[in-house]
C-alpha positions as CSV (number, residue, x, y, z in Angstrom):
1,X,0.7,-33.6,10.9
2,X,2.1,-30.3,12.1
3,X,-0.2,-27.9,14.0
4,X,0.0,-25.4,11.1
5,X,-1.3,-28.0,8.6
6,X,-4.0,-29.0,11.0
7,X,-5.2,-25.5,11.5
8,X,-5.1,-24.7,7.8
9,X,-7.1,-27.8,7.0
10,X,-9.7,-26.9,9.7
11,X,-10.0,-23.3,8.3
12,X,-10.2,-24.4,4.7
13,X,-12.7,-27.2,5.4
14,X,-15.0,-24.9,7.5
15,X,-15.0,-22.2,4.7
16,X,-15.7,-25.0,2.1
17,X,-18.7,-26.2,4.1
18,X,-20.0,-22.7,4.6
19,X,-19.7,-21.9,0.9
20,X,-21.3,-25.2,0.0
21,X,-24.2,-24.5,2.2
22,X,-24.9,-21.2,0.4
23,X,-24.6,-22.9,-3.0
24,X,-26.5,-26.1,-2.3
25,X,-29.4,-24.7,-0.2
26,X,-29.4,-21.3,-2.1
27,X,-29.4,-19.3,1.1
28,X,-28.7,-16.0,-0.7
29,X,-30.5,-14.0,1.9
30,X,-28.3,-15.4,4.6
31,X,-25.2,-14.8,2.4
32,X,-26.1,-11.1,2.0
33,X,-26.8,-10.8,5.7
34,X,-23.5,-12.5,6.6
35,X,-21.6,-10.3,4.3
36,X,-23.2,-7.2,5.8
37,X,-22.3,-8.3,9.3
38,X,-18.8,-9.1,8.2
39,X,-18.3,-5.7,6.7
40,X,-19.9,-4.0,9.7
41,X,-17.8,-6.0,12.3
42,X,-14.7,-5.1,10.3
43,X,-15.5,-1.4,10.4
44,X,-16.3,-1.6,14.1
45,X,-13.1,-3.5,14.8
46,X,-11.0,-0.9,12.9
47,X,-12.8,1.9,14.9
48,X,-12.0,0.1,18.2
49,X,-8.3,-0.2,17.1
50,X,-8.2,3.5,16.3
51,X,-9.9,4.4,19.6
52,X,-7.3,2.2,21.5
53,X,-4.5,3.9,19.7
54,X,-5.9,7.3,20.6
55,X,-6.3,6.4,24.2
56,X,-2.8,5.0,24.5
57,X,-1.2,7.7,22.4
58,X,0.3,5.2,20.0
59,X,1.5,6.5,16.7
60,X,0.1,4.9,13.5
61,X,3.1,5.0,11.2
62,X,6.0,3.2,12.9
63,X,8.4,4.0,10.0
64,X,7.6,7.7,10.2
65,X,8.1,7.8,14.0
66,X,11.5,6.1,13.6
67,X,12.5,8.8,11.1
68,X,11.3,11.5,13.4
69,X,13.3,10.0,16.4
70,X,16.4,9.9,14.2
71,X,15.9,13.6,13.2
72,X,15.4,14.6,16.8
73,X,18.7,12.8,17.8
74,X,20.6,14.5,15.0
75,X,19.1,17.9,15.9
76,X,20.1,17.3,19.6
77,X,23.7,16.3,18.6
78,X,23.9,19.4,16.3
79,X,22.7,21.7,19.1
80,X,25.3,20.1,21.5
81,X,28.1,20.7,19.0
82,X,27.0,24.3,18.5
83,X,27.0,24.8,22.3
84,X,30.4,23.3,22.7
85,X,31.8,25.4,19.9
86,X,30.3,28.5,21.4
87,X,31.8,27.7,24.9
88,X,35.2,27.1,23.4
89,X,35.1,30.3,21.4
90,X,34.1,32.2,24.6
91,X,37.0,30.6,26.5
92,X,39.5,31.5,23.7
93,X,38.1,35.0,23.5
94,X,38.5,35.4,27.3
95,X,42.0,34.0,27.2
96,X,43.0,36.3,24.3
97,X,41.4,39.3,25.8
98,X,42.9,38.6,29.3
99,X,46.4,38.0,27.9
100,X,46.3,40.9,25.5
101,X,45.9,43.5,28.3
102,X,49.1,44.6,30.1
């Protein structure tokens, strides 16, 4: 058997026996408590992930950050083009003004 199949069998069988325990022994109180803890731990885990992202300064939406980086690159290229055009126009203006005077 592959390791994936073995792990899947292990997870499925453990969930089966846990569910069977609740059904056979009618441990509804334990089921309610376990669900409460699962929900609570999930919320605490998501809060810890958010805190970690805040501390490290990571951005949540990776697609949005990629778009922002592309826009910044395009803006930088456009600014460089404008500066180059301005410099060329200044050079042409100096040349024409310098050669136009006798």
